C-alpha positions, 0 to 999 in steps of 0.5 A: 413208729419206733421199734427196737432195730432188730424188730421184724414181724412175719405174715404169710405174704410179707416180712417187716424189718426196719429199712436199714442202709443196706437195703439200698442196693437190693431196692435199686436193682428191684426198681430197675429191673425188668419184665419179671412177670414174663418168666416162666419160672418166676411167680411174679404179678404182670403189671395189670395184676400188680395193684390188686396183689399189692392191695390183697397180699403185701400192702394189707398184710403189712398193715396187718401185722403192724396193727397186730404188733401195736394192739396185741403187743404194745397194748396201744389203744388206737392205730392212726393212719393219715392220707392226703385229702386228694389221695383217693386211692389210699383213703378208700384202701384205709377205709377197707381195712375198717379204719374210721375217719377221725377228722380233716386237718385243713391246711396242716402241711406245706409240701416240698412244691409249696402246695398246702396239704389237707390230712384225713386222719382214720383210726382203729381203736383197740375195742375194734380190733378183734372185728378189723382182724377177723375180716382181715384174717378172712381176706388173706384166707380167701386171697390164699385160696384163689392163690392156690386153688390146688391146695 
């Protein structure tokens, strides 16, 4: 994806902005910090809750914001996703978005360790976007309700 350096996309759970060198120290701190979920004053998922949290809130909404940008602002005809053939978790997550598998690029890439990667290609086309968008918005509403039962 190529966008302007000043472009940012904001949703309910995530804000996307171009990664720049000034983010480095904060990212280093984030990955080395410990057990924040144990702090009474922090609302941080535990390791056991993190996978579901990321799948539901950060990762899915990030993809939603990017697709919304490409389909609704840039008028894209299709958005493509690629993943390693053996990455089942990624494949299922892409399929849950509503993407359709277009095919498998066999022996597509040589990895750092010298192994050969088969790449699975998925896409969502512009005519599918309204249904995908509605489905994702419904998931976000359900997640918000579960996260804020008193709201």
